[in-house]
Steps between C-alpha positions, in 0.01 A plus 500: 500500500253739659367594155420133436315466832314825438395375159377173654293691752357719224410197290342337803285804571395534135416130489305535820295784352432315174408186688262696720329658198464167323373346820230764529396459137475123508421436866218258568490627856278763650615857538569461870706185447692669220572803718627275779719312255644822357564639847682180593713512183576868554615424855719216368651738244562761768671243724712378209608855416585570865700176527695580182565856618632365830726255317631779277570719800690217672706437186575871468613511861731202441650660190545828686675322787732316260576832331585663831731211586674526162550875543637442850748241367610734221541785748720280720710396202546858387594607855752216523648597162527866606665402825745272317581786263564737791727248666692444177533876453623551855744212463632635170520852642697381802773336284 
């Protein structure tokens, strides 16, 4: 899942770079206008990357929390099984 998102971000950044180069080559605008446009697009790309990184971090935190809960449940089940085994042993030993 994270590999897929990472690939999407990589493709986005590559596309952004190619688009910027083509824009420079075929731009009917002046140099100053082109620089402003590129700066704007670079800022948009940066914001997109930051937003995606934040989303990935939130998803990772959710997965980590679910994992911790699953481990806790398993630990409780194992403890209950051990305790039941001890009780059965003590009961069998007492007879």
